[in-house]
PAZA-769205 format. One record per residue (C-alpha): residue number from 1; residue in three letters; chain; z, y, x. Coordinates in pm, whole numbers, plus 50000, padded with zeros to 5 digits. Last residue first. Layout:
N
nr NUM&rest ALA&kette A&Z Z&Y Y&X X
...
% end
This chain:
285
nr 285&rest UNK&kette A&Z 35719&Y 32503&X 17522
nr 284&rest UNK&kette A&Z 35771&Y 32879&X 17502
nr 283&rest UNK&kette A&Z 36069&Y 33002&X 17701
nr 282&rest UNK&kette A&Z 36376&Y 33098&X 17496
nr 281&rest UNK&kette A&Z 36460&Y 33463&X 17558
nr 280&rest UNK&kette A&Z 36827&Y 33548&X 17562
nr 279&rest UNK&kette A&Z 36870&Y 33908&X 17458
nr 278&rest UNK&kette A&Z 37026&Y 34118&X 17732
nr 277&rest UNK&kette A&Z 37396&Y 34187&X 17672
nr 276&rest UNK&kette A&Z 37501&Y 34492&X 17470
nr 275&rest UNK&kette A&Z 37582&Y 34321&X 17140
nr 274&rest UNK&kette A&Z 37761&Y 34048&X 17339
nr 273&rest UNK&kette A&Z 38013&Y 34303&X 17469
nr 272&rest UNK&kette A&Z 38145&Y 34384&X 17120
nr 271&rest UNK&kette A&Z 38510&Y 34272&X 17153
nr 270&rest UNK&kette A&Z 38523&Y 34372&X 17522
nr 269&rest UNK&kette A&Z 38381&Y 34715&X 17437
nr 268&rest UNK&kette A&Z 38643&Y 34770&X 17165
nr 267&rest UNK&kette A&Z 38923&Y 34680&X 17406
nr 266&rest UNK&kette A&Z 38778&Y 34912&X 17673
nr 265&rest UNK&kette A&Z 38751&Y 35182&X 17405
nr 264&rest UNK&kette A&Z 39128&Y 35161&X 17372
nr 263&rest UNK&kette A&Z 39330&Y 35049&X 17068
nr 262&rest UNK&kette A&Z 39590&Y 35289&X 16932
nr 261&rest UNK&kette A&Z 39949&Y 35188&X 16998
nr 260&rest UNK&kette A&Z 40129&Y 34986&X 16729
nr 259&rest UNK&kette A&Z 40408&Y 35113&X 16499
nr 258&rest UNK&kette A&Z 40159&Y 35170&X 16219
nr 257&rest UNK&kette A&Z 40208&Y 35537&X 16128
nr 256&rest UNK&kette A&Z 40345&Y 35680&X 16455
nr 255&rest UNK&kette A&Z 40129&Y 35453&X 16671
nr 254&rest UNK&kette A&Z 39807&Y 35543&X 16492
nr 253&rest UNK&kette A&Z 39895&Y 35914&X 16472
nr 252&rest UNK&kette A&Z 39968&Y 35953&X 16844
nr 251&rest UNK&kette A&Z 39699&Y 36216&X 16900
nr 250&rest UNK&kette A&Z 39410&Y 36232&X 17148
nr 249&rest UNK&kette A&Z 39231&Y 36571&X 17152
nr 248&rest UNK&kette A&Z 38850&Y 36553&X 17171
nr 247&rest UNK&kette A&Z 38736&Y 36571&X 16808
nr 246&rest UNK&kette A&Z 39013&Y 36805&X 16691
nr 245&rest UNK&kette A&Z 38930&Y 37042&X 16979
nr 244&rest UNK&kette A&Z 38580&Y 37107&X 16841
nr 243&rest UNK&kette A&Z 38288&Y 36953&X 17032
nr 242&rest UNK&kette A&Z 38060&Y 37232&X 17154
nr 241&rest UNK&kette A&Z 37735&Y 37073&X 17266
nr 240&rest UNK&kette A&Z 37789&Y 36753&X 17070
nr 239&rest UNK&kette A&Z 37906&Y 36923&X 16749
nr 238&rest UNK&kette A&Z 37650&Y 37204&X 16775
nr 237&rest UNK&kette A&Z 37348&Y 36994&X 16868
nr 236&rest UNK&kette A&Z 37442&Y 36740&X 16602
nr 235&rest UNK&kette A&Z 37476&Y 37008&X 16332
nr 234&rest UNK&kette A&Z 37140&Y 37165&X 16419
nr 233&rest UNK&kette A&Z 36968&Y 36826&X 16402
nr 232&rest UNK&kette A&Z 37143&Y 36755&X 16072
nr 231&rest UNK&kette A&Z 37022&Y 37087&X 15926
nr 230&rest UNK&kette A&Z 36668&Y 37008&X 16042
nr 229&rest UNK&kette A&Z 36649&Y 36677&X 15859
nr 228&rest UNK&kette A&Z 36679&Y 36357&X 16064
nr 227&rest UNK&kette A&Z 36368&Y 36137&X 16042
nr 226&rest UNK&kette A&Z 36400&Y 35946&X 16369
nr 225&rest UNK&kette A&Z 36129&Y 36172&X 16517
nr 224&rest UNK&kette A&Z 36350&Y 36469&X 16431
nr 223&rest UNK&kette A&Z 36642&Y 36309&X 16616
nr 222&rest UNK&kette A&Z 36424&Y 36242&X 16922
nr 221&rest UNK&kette A&Z 36284&Y 36596&X 16925
nr 220&rest UNK&kette A&Z 36636&Y 36740&X 16903
nr 219&rest UNK&kette A&Z 36748&Y 36526&X 17196
nr 218&rest UNK&kette A&Z 36450&Y 36628&X 17410
nr 217&rest UNK&kette A&Z 36505&Y 36997&X 17332
nr 216&rest UNK&kette A&Z 36879&Y 36976&X 17407
nr 215&rest UNK&kette A&Z 36792&Y 36818&X 17742
nr 214&rest UNK&kette A&Z 36847&Y 36445&X 17776
nr 213&rest UNK&kette A&Z 37081&Y 36295&X 18033
nr 212&rest UNK&kette A&Z 36974&Y 35949&X 18149
nr 211&rest UNK&kette A&Z 37251&Y 35694&X 18202
nr 210&rest UNK&kette A&Z 37180&Y 35356&X 18361
nr 209&rest UNK&kette A&Z 37382&Y 35052&X 18259
nr 208&rest UNK&kette A&Z 37510&Y 34799&X 18512
nr 207&rest UNK&kette A&Z 37592&Y 34441&X 18416
nr 206&rest UNK&kette A&Z 37925&Y 34273&X 18354
nr 205&rest UNK&kette A&Z 37910&Y 34315&X 17972
nr 204&rest UNK&kette A&Z 38254&Y 34476&X 17957
nr 203&rest UNK&kette A&Z 38211&Y 34663&X 18286
nr 202&rest UNK&kette A&Z 37881&Y 34814&X 18171
nr 201&rest UNK&kette A&Z 38039&Y 34912&X 17839
nr 200&rest UNK&kette A&Z 38321&Y 35095&X 18018
nr 199&rest UNK&kette A&Z 38076&Y 35273&X 18250
nr 198&rest UNK&kette A&Z 37870&Y 35386&X 17949
nr 197&rest UNK&kette A&Z 38182&Y 35514&X 17774
nr 196&rest UNK&kette A&Z 38298&Y 35710&X 18078
nr 195&rest UNK&kette A&Z 37956&Y 35875&X 18124
nr 194&rest UNK&kette A&Z 37955&Y 35969&X 17754
nr 193&rest UNK&kette A&Z 38285&Y 36141&X 17826
nr 192&rest UNK&kette A&Z 38616&Y 35996&X 17711
nr 191&rest UNK&kette A&Z 38931&Y 36141&X 17552
nr 190&rest UNK&kette A&Z 39211&Y 35887&X 17535
nr 189&rest UNK&kette A&Z 39442&Y 35702&X 17292
nr 188&rest UNK&kette A&Z 39200&Y 35682&X 16998
nr 187&rest UNK&kette A&Z 39213&Y 35927&X 16716
nr 186&rest UNK&kette A&Z 39323&Y 35952&X 16351
nr 185&rest UNK&kette A&Z 39391&Y 36296&X 16199
nr 184&rest UNK&kette A&Z 39632&Y 36208&X 15918
nr 183&rest UNK&kette A&Z 39659&Y 36455&X 15632
nr 182&rest UNK&kette A&Z 39992&Y 36407&X 15455
nr 181&rest UNK&kette A&Z 40094&Y 36488&X 15098
nr 180&rest UNK&kette A&Z 40228&Y 36138&X 15037
nr 179&rest UNK&kette A&Z 40291&Y 35917&X 15340
nr 178&rest UNK&kette A&Z 40648&Y 35809&X 15273
nr 177&rest UNK&kette A&Z 40595&Y 35502&X 15056
nr 176&rest UNK&kette A&Z 40411&Y 35193&X 15174
nr 175&rest UNK&kette A&Z 40099&Y 35009&X 15055
nr 174&rest UNK&kette A&Z 39822&Y 35267&X 15060
nr 173&rest UNK&kette A&Z 39947&Y 35467&X 15361
nr 172&rest UNK&kette A&Z 40002&Y 35145&X 15559
nr 171&rest UNK&kette A&Z 39655&Y 35013&X 15477
nr 170&rest UNK&kette A&Z 39488&Y 35344&X 15563
nr 169&rest UNK&kette A&Z 39658&Y 35362&X 15905
nr 168&rest UNK&kette A&Z 39553&Y 35002&X 15976
nr 167&rest UNK&kette A&Z 39195&Y 35058&X 15862
nr 166&rest UNK&kette A&Z 39158&Y 35363&X 16086
nr 165&rest UNK&kette A&Z 39299&Y 35149&X 16369
nr 164&rest UNK&kette A&Z 39043&Y 34877&X 16297
nr 163&rest UNK&kette A&Z 38767&Y 35139&X 16328
nr 162&rest UNK&kette A&Z 38867&Y 35203&X 16689
nr 161&rest UNK&kette A&Z 38892&Y 35578&X 16746
nr 160&rest UNK&kette A&Z 38691&Y 35819&X 16961
nr 159&rest UNK&kette A&Z 38884&Y 36095&X 17140
nr 158&rest UNK&kette A&Z 38547&Y 36240&X 17245
nr 157&rest UNK&kette A&Z 38462&Y 36457&X 17544
nr 156&rest UNK&kette A&Z 38120&Y 36596&X 17628
nr 155&rest UNK&kette A&Z 38015&Y 36527&X 17989
nr 154&rest UNK&kette A&Z 37690&Y 36351&X 17887
nr 153&rest UNK&kette A&Z 37568&Y 36650&X 17685
nr 152&rest UNK&kette A&Z 37242&Y 36484&X 17573
nr 151&rest UNK&kette A&Z 37197&Y 36106&X 17554
nr 150&rest UNK&kette A&Z 36972&Y 35832&X 17693
nr 149&rest UNK&kette A&Z 37148&Y 35499&X 17759
nr 148&rest UNK&kette A&Z 36977&Y 35242&X 17981
nr 147&rest UNK&kette A&Z 36982&Y 34869&X 18058
nr 146&rest UNK&kette A&Z 36629&Y 34862&X 17911
nr 145&rest UNK&kette A&Z 36628&Y 34589&X 17644
nr 144&rest UNK&kette A&Z 36995&Y 34520&X 17582
nr 143&rest UNK&kette A&Z 37106&Y 34877&X 17661
nr 142&rest UNK&kette A&Z 36828&Y 35028&X 17449
nr 141&rest UNK&kette A&Z 36925&Y 34797&X 17160
nr 140&rest UNK&kette A&Z 37302&Y 34841&X 17182
nr 139&rest UNK&kette A&Z 37312&Y 35220&X 17212
nr 138&rest UNK&kette A&Z 37356&Y 35281&X 16840
nr 137&rest UNK&kette A&Z 37645&Y 35033&X 16866
nr 136&rest UNK&kette A&Z 37836&Y 35316&X 17035
nr 135&rest UNK&kette A&Z 37898&Y 35460&X 16687
nr 134&rest UNK&kette A&Z 38142&Y 35169&X 16641
nr 133&rest UNK&kette A&Z 38395&Y 35365&X 16849
nr 132&rest UNK&kette A&Z 38416&Y 35593&X 16547
nr 131&rest UNK&kette A&Z 38421&Y 35970&X 16608
nr 130&rest UNK&kette A&Z 38730&Y 36141&X 16461
nr 129&rest UNK&kette A&Z 38921&Y 35992&X 16170
nr 128&rest UNK&kette A&Z 39059&Y 36208&X 15887
nr 127&rest UNK&kette A&Z 39250&Y 35994&X 15639
nr 126&rest UNK&kette A&Z 39390&Y 36213&X 15358
nr 125&rest UNK&kette A&Z 39706&Y 36079&X 15195
nr 124&rest UNK&kette A&Z 39789&Y 36127&X 14828
nr 123&rest UNK&kette A&Z 40089&Y 36105&X 14595
nr 122&rest UNK&kette A&Z 39939&Y 36116&X 14241
nr 121&rest UNK&kette A&Z 39936&Y 36463&X 14078
nr 120&rest UNK&kette A&Z 39561&Y 36521&X 14097
nr 119&rest UNK&kette A&Z 39534&Y 36840&X 14301
nr 118&rest UNK&kette A&Z 39501&Y 36665&X 14639
nr 117&rest UNK&kette A&Z 39276&Y 36401&X 14483
nr 116&rest UNK&kette A&Z 39055&Y 36652&X 14299
nr 115&rest UNK&kette A&Z 39004&Y 36854&X 14619
nr 114&rest UNK&kette A&Z 38911&Y 36531&X 14798
nr 113&rest UNK&kette A&Z 38654&Y 36460&X 14528
nr 112&rest UNK&kette A&Z 38503&Y 36809&X 14539
nr 111&rest UNK&kette A&Z 38469&Y 36795&X 14919
nr 110&rest UNK&kette A&Z 38660&Y 36964&X 15199
nr 109&rest UNK&kette A&Z 38540&Y 36926&X 15556
nr 108&rest UNK&kette A&Z 38438&Y 36622&X 15759
nr 107&rest UNK&kette A&Z 38401&Y 36269&X 15622
nr 106&rest UNK&kette A&Z 38754&Y 36261&X 15485
nr 105&rest UNK&kette A&Z 38850&Y 35915&X 15363
nr 104&rest UNK&kette A&Z 39083&Y 35941&X 15064
nr 103&rest UNK&kette A&Z 39411&Y 35759&X 15011
nr 102&rest UNK&kette A&Z 39580&Y 35739&X 14672
nr 101&rest UNK&kette A&Z 39930&Y 35614&X 14592
nr 100&rest UNK&kette A&Z 40115&Y 35530&X 14269
nr 99&rest UNK&kette A&Z 39836&Y 35408&X 14040
nr 98&rest UNK&kette A&Z 39979&Y 35356&X 13691
nr 97&rest UNK&kette A&Z 39650&Y 35284&X 13510
nr 96&rest UNK&kette A&Z 39661&Y 35619&X 13327
nr 95&rest UNK&kette A&Z 39706&Y 35801&X 13658
nr 94&rest UNK&kette A&Z 39406&Y 35619&X 13803
nr 93&rest UNK&kette A&Z 39189&Y 35698&X 13500
nr 92&rest UNK&kette A&Z 39277&Y 36067&X 13524
nr 91&rest UNK&kette A&Z 39216&Y 36059&X 13900
nr 90&rest UNK&kette A&Z 38870&Y 35908&X 13852
nr 89&rest UNK&kette A&Z 38777&Y 36166&X 13587
nr 88&rest UNK&kette A&Z 38894&Y 36455&X 13807
nr 87&rest UNK&kette A&Z 38707&Y 36314&X 14110
nr 86&rest UNK&kette A&Z 38365&Y 36264&X 13945
nr 85&rest UNK&kette A&Z 38177&Y 36529&X 14144
nr 84&rest UNK&kette A&Z 38092&Y 36293&X 14430
nr 83&rest UNK&kette A&Z 37922&Y 36454&X 14728
nr 82&rest UNK&kette A&Z 37570&Y 36305&X 14763
nr 81&rest UNK&kette A&Z 37526&Y 35992&X 14975
nr 80&rest UNK&kette A&Z 37273&Y 35864&X 14718
nr 79&rest UNK&kette A&Z 37390&Y 35505&X 14681
nr 78&rest UNK&kette A&Z 37751&Y 35509&X 14798
nr 77&rest UNK&kette A&Z 37814&Y 35846&X 14634
nr 76&rest UNK&kette A&Z 38029&Y 36046&X 14874
nr 75&rest UNK&kette A&Z 38402&Y 36126&X 14884
nr 74&rest UNK&kette A&Z 38547&Y 35783&X 14954
nr 73&rest UNK&kette A&Z 38852&Y 35656&X 14770
nr 72&rest UNK&kette A&Z 39139&Y 35415&X 14839
nr 71&rest UNK&kette A&Z 39366&Y 35329&X 14544
nr 70&rest UNK&kette A&Z 39716&Y 35180&X 14568
nr 69&rest UNK&kette A&Z 39917&Y 35065&X 14262
nr 68&rest UNK&kette A&Z 39644&Y 34872&X 14078
nr 67&rest UNK&kette A&Z 39740&Y 34651&X 13783
nr 66&rest UNK&kette A&Z 39409&Y 34708&X 13603
nr 65&rest UNK&kette A&Z 39206&Y 34960&X 13804
nr 64&rest UNK&kette A&Z 38898&Y 34735&X 13828
nr 63&rest UNK&kette A&Z 38861&Y 34726&X 13448
nr 62&rest UNK&kette A&Z 38853&Y 35110&X 13428
nr 61&rest UNK&kette A&Z 38628&Y 35166&X 13730
nr 60&rest UNK&kette A&Z 38293&Y 35138&X 13548
nr 59&rest UNK&kette A&Z 38393&Y 35433&X 13329
nr 58&rest UNK&kette A&Z 38405&Y 35647&X 13643
nr 57&rest UNK&kette A&Z 38029&Y 35617&X 13708
nr 56&rest UNK&kette A&Z 37966&Y 35792&X 14043
nr 55&rest UNK&kette A&Z 38260&Y 35595&X 14183
nr 54&rest UNK&kette A&Z 38065&Y 35275&X 14115
nr 53&rest UNK&kette A&Z 38217&Y 34941&X 14020
nr 52&rest UNK&kette A&Z 38174&Y 34566&X 14061
nr 51&rest UNK&kette A&Z 38470&Y 34360&X 14175
nr 50&rest UNK&kette A&Z 38548&Y 34150&X 14483
nr 49&rest UNK&kette A&Z 38891&Y 33986&X 14502
nr 48&rest UNK&kette A&Z 38987&Y 33919&X 14865
nr 47&rest UNK&kette A&Z 39179&Y 33593&X 14910
nr 46&rest UNK&kette A&Z 38902&Y 33412&X 15090
nr 45&rest UNK&kette A&Z 38724&Y 33628&X 15346
nr 44&rest UNK&kette A&Z 38480&Y 33903&X 15251
nr 43&rest UNK&kette A&Z 38101&Y 33924&X 15247
nr 42&rest UNK&kette A&Z 37972&Y 34160&X 14980
nr 41&rest UNK&kette A&Z 37606&Y 34114&X 14884
nr 40&rest UNK&kette A&Z 37680&Y 33949&X 14550
nr 39&rest UNK&kette A&Z 37940&Y 34217&X 14470
nr 38&rest UNK&kette A&Z 37674&Y 34492&X 14463
nr 37&rest UNK&kette A&Z 37815&Y 34830&X 14357
nr 36&rest UNK&kette A&Z 38133&Y 34758&X 14548
nr 35&rest UNK&kette A&Z 38507&Y 34765&X 14489
nr 34&rest UNK&kette A&Z 38721&Y 34531&X 14699
nr 33&rest UNK&kette A&Z 39048&Y 34422&X 14536
nr 32&rest UNK&kette A&Z 39342&Y 34358&X 14765
nr 31&rest UNK&kette A&Z 39668&Y 34173&X 14719
nr 30&rest UNK&kette A&Z 39891&Y 34244&X 15016
nr 29&rest UNK&kette A&Z 39987&Y 33990&X 15282
nr 28&rest UNK&kette A&Z 39958&Y 34216&X 15585
nr 27&rest UNK&kette A&Z 39635&Y 34044&X 15691
nr 26&rest UNK&kette A&Z 39490&Y 34119&X 15346
nr 25&rest UNK&kette A&Z 39574&Y 34488&X 15374
nr 24&rest UNK&kette A&Z 39416&Y 34498&X 15720
nr 23&rest UNK&kette A&Z 39099&Y 34321&X 15605
nr 22&rest UNK&kette A&Z 39050&Y 34556&X 15307
nr 21&rest UNK&kette A&Z 39124&Y 34866&X 15517
nr 20&rest UNK&kette A&Z 38875&Y 34743&X 15780
nr 19&rest UNK&kette A&Z 38604&Y 34690&X 15519
nr 18&rest UNK&kette A&Z 38660&Y 35039&X 15380
nr 17&rest UNK&kette A&Z 38625&Y 35196&X 15726
nr 16&rest UNK&kette A&Z 38282&Y 35060&X 15826
nr 15&rest UNK&kette A&Z 38150&Y 35037&X 15472
nr 14&rest UNK&kette A&Z 38155&Y 34726&X 15250
nr 13&rest UNK&kette A&Z 38471&Y 34836&X 15067
nr 12&rest UNK&kette A&Z 38347&Y 35185&X 14982
nr 11&rest UNK&kette A&Z 38623&Y 35166&X 14723
nr 10&rest UNK&kette A&Z 38947&Y 34980&X 14800
nr 9&rest UNK&kette A&Z 39175&Y 34877&X 14513
nr 8&rest UNK&kette A&Z 39527&Y 34775&X 14618
nr 7&rest UNK&kette A&Z 39712&Y 34533&X 14389
nr 6&rest UNK&kette A&Z 40090&Y 34498&X 14362
nr 5&rest UNK&kette A&Z 40233&Y 34147&X 14369
nr 4&rest UNK&kette A&Z 40312&Y 34199&X 14737
nr 3&rest UNK&kette A&Z 40614&Y 34406&X 14652
nr 2&rest UNK&kette A&Z 40600&Y 34753&X 14800
nr 1&rest UNK&kette A&Z 40784&Y 34880&X 15104
% end
């Protein structure tokens, strides 16, 4: 266990996972520094130090690394979403600053930055979450306005994980010894179909939700209309139509690392039920 005088620097701090790592570290009493390209737009509770920096520009990290013992990295440029090539420079700076632990969020597959982390000489932990429960928020508008979800492959299974559990695993790996050289696949406690998820959301908001199954052609047309490039459309059809075992096999990683059981989708749905309730319309006067 580290002393709470140590500082943890979290990059991608305004993203879904980064924010949860920041909040979890803070709740555990650790000092935390949130790295973002736009500090003015960051919205964190008191006690979180917000600093400017960009992983695509390693020199900008030098001041932020002062006193840091735990460093969380993402593998893509926050502005352009291109794979970061700056890993060796970042790791050299981190080693010079005395960083003792590095976590890296794996977005699927190896990347230059992750390769640099695992070769960099500082004890590392790779966080590899499966589908986020927060992805269900994509259904919020059609559920609010039409009480309907339209999706392909409605019987596909997902061991989707609560984003707070990803944050908890990351916070432990950043602030405690014993997690170096590990790749943690992070899942929820159960594998659910789209049909299961829709039923869970309906129960949470106390109002039925219809489910319409799209054909592959209809789904592809919708994704194209939303501006997805062809390679993304092909990827989505493959991963939804033939979900790999890693995406649909519940593991006990959350409980083993944090000591607490993984949160269920029913818990997530209860927390976010208002997002799926019909919008209240105020009558004109």
